[in-house]
C-alpha positions as CSV (number, residue, x, y, z in Angstrom):
1,M,62.1,161.4,161.5
2,P,65.2,164.0,161.3
3,A,63.0,166.4,159.2
4,S,60.4,166.8,161.8
5,L,63.1,167.1,164.5
6,L,64.9,169.9,162.6
7,R,61.3,171.3,161.8
8,E,61.0,171.5,165.7
9,V,64.2,173.0,166.5
10,Q,63.5,175.6,163.8
11,Q,60.1,176.7,164.9
12,S,61.5,176.7,168.5
13,T,64.3,179.0,167.6
14,Q,62.3,181.3,165.7
15,A,59.9,181.5,168.5
16,A,62.5,182.3,170.8
17,L,64.0,185.1,168.7
18,A,60.7,186.6,168.3
19,R,60.7,187.4,172.0
20,G,64.3,188.2,172.2
21,I,65.8,190.5,174.6
22,P,69.1,192.2,174.1
23,W,71.8,190.6,176.2
24,H,72.9,193.6,178.2
25,Q,69.0,194.2,179.0
26,L,68.8,190.5,180.2
27,L,71.7,190.9,182.4
28,G,70.4,194.1,184.1
29,L,67.0,192.7,184.4
30,A,68.4,189.7,186.1
31,S,70.5,191.9,188.1
32,Y,73.8,190.1,187.3
33,T,77.1,191.4,186.5
34,P,79.4,189.3,184.2
35,D,82.5,187.9,185.4
36,Y,84.0,186.5,182.3
37,P,84.2,183.5,181.4
38,D,82.0,182.5,184.5
39,H,78.8,183.6,183.0
40,P,75.9,184.1,185.5
41,L,73.2,182.8,183.3
42,F,74.8,180.2,180.8
43,D,77.6,177.7,181.0
44,V,77.2,176.8,177.2
45,M,76.1,179.0,174.1
46,V,75.0,178.0,170.6
47,S,74.7,180.5,167.9
48,F,73.6,179.8,164.4
49,H,74.5,181.9,161.5
50,E,72.2,181.5,158.5
51,P,73.2,182.1,155.0
52,D,71.6,185.6,154.7
53,M,73.9,186.9,157.4
54,V,76.8,185.4,156.1
55,Q,76.2,186.7,152.5
56,Q,75.9,190.1,154.1
57,L,79.5,190.3,155.4
58,R,80.9,188.7,152.0
59,V,83.2,191.1,150.2
60,D,83.5,190.4,146.2
61,I,86.8,191.1,145.3
62,P,88.2,188.7,142.4
63,T,90.8,186.3,143.9
64,L,90.0,187.3,147.4
65,Q,90.0,183.9,149.5
66,P,88.1,184.0,152.7
67,C,90.1,183.5,155.9
68,F,88.2,182.8,159.1
69,A,89.5,184.4,162.1
70,W,88.6,185.0,165.8
71,S,89.6,186.8,168.6
72,S,91.3,184.6,171.4
73,G,89.9,183.9,175.0
74,A,86.7,182.5,175.7
75,K,83.4,184.2,176.4
76,F,81.7,181.3,178.0
77,K,82.5,178.0,179.4
78,V,81.7,176.2,175.8
79,M,80.3,178.1,172.6
80,C,79.2,176.1,169.9
81,E,79.0,178.4,166.4
82,F,77.5,177.1,163.6
83,T,77.9,179.1,160.2
84,V,76.3,178.0,156.9
85,V,79.3,178.6,154.4
86,A,77.6,177.0,151.3
87,G,74.6,175.3,150.3
88,D,75.6,172.1,151.6
89,C,78.5,173.1,153.9
90,V,78.2,174.1,157.9
91,L,81.2,175.1,159.8
92,L,81.2,174.2,163.5
93,R,83.4,176.3,165.5
94,V,83.7,175.3,169.0
95,E,85.5,177.7,171.7
96,Y,86.1,176.8,175.2
97,D,87.8,177.9,178.5
98,D,90.6,175.6,179.1
99,M,90.3,176.6,182.8
100,C,86.9,175.0,183.1
101,I,87.6,171.9,180.5
102,Q,90.9,170.5,181.0
103,Q,90.3,167.1,179.2
104,E,90.9,167.5,175.6
105,E,89.6,164.1,175.1
106,D,86.3,165.0,176.6
107,L,86.0,168.0,174.3
108,R,86.5,165.8,171.3
109,G,83.8,163.4,172.0
110,F,81.4,166.4,172.6
111,I,82.6,167.6,169.1
112,R,82.1,164.0,167.5
113,D,78.7,163.8,169.0
114,V,77.6,167.1,167.5
115,A,78.9,166.3,164.3
116,A,77.0,162.7,164.3
117,A,73.8,164.7,165.3
118,M,74.4,167.1,162.3
119,I,75.0,164.2,160.2
120,T,71.8,162.6,161.2
121,L,69.8,165.8,161.1
122,T,70.7,166.4,157.6
123,S,71.1,163.1,156.1
124,I,68.4,162.2,153.5
125,T,69.3,158.6,153.2
126,H,66.5,156.3,153.3
127,P,66.0,152.8,154.8
128,S,67.1,150.0,152.3
129,P,67.0,146.2,152.5
130,G,70.6,145.6,152.0
131,S,71.7,148.5,154.5
132,D,74.3,148.0,157.0
133,V,73.6,150.4,159.6
134,Q,70.2,150.1,161.3
135,G,68.2,150.0,157.9
136,T,70.3,153.1,156.4
137,E,72.8,152.8,153.8
138,S,76.6,153.5,155.2
139,S,78.5,156.4,154.3
140,P,81.9,157.7,155.1
141,E,80.3,160.1,157.3
142,L,78.4,157.8,159.3
143,E,81.6,155.6,159.6
144,R,83.7,158.5,160.8
145,Y,81.2,160.2,163.3
146,G,78.6,157.5,164.0
147,T,75.0,158.5,164.1
148,F,71.9,159.1,166.2
149,W,68.9,156.9,165.3
150,D,66.2,157.8,167.9
151,E,65.3,161.6,168.1
152,R,64.4,161.1,171.7
153,A,67.8,159.8,172.3
154,L,69.3,162.9,170.7
155,L,66.9,165.2,172.6
156,G,67.5,163.8,175.9
157,K,71.2,163.3,175.7
158,R,73.2,165.2,178.4
159,M,76.3,166.9,177.7
160,S,77.8,164.8,180.6
161,D,76.8,161.5,178.9
């Protein structure tokens, strides 16, 4: 089930990118003037950086340890940036405007929901007769973040929920 959802998301994303328009042109076509962070088109931005892009930015110097750093200030009300940092590791960075999101607990709940969705989508566990969580074996990640078991619930979930 999660593999089919992941495949659908991948195909939709690639189809959208194939018809992409540079951001400044999109704003021009819509006759919008940005007034950051109150973006005229989007409240939430999601980006995903694949291994090929991350590899291009890599600097091979012995003993050099990567240090992730970002500029301060929000460009959107909420931005979720996924970056593949290793074959089995995805870094999620959430940037938000504290003038728009003032309840930090709401943001933590949102991050927990995103983490649970990512674990569910990338899980390769299979149902087993002796499992304890709706037919799937337990793991520390599932216990920590929870999980989404129904793809329709994941796709239909609103941020406000």
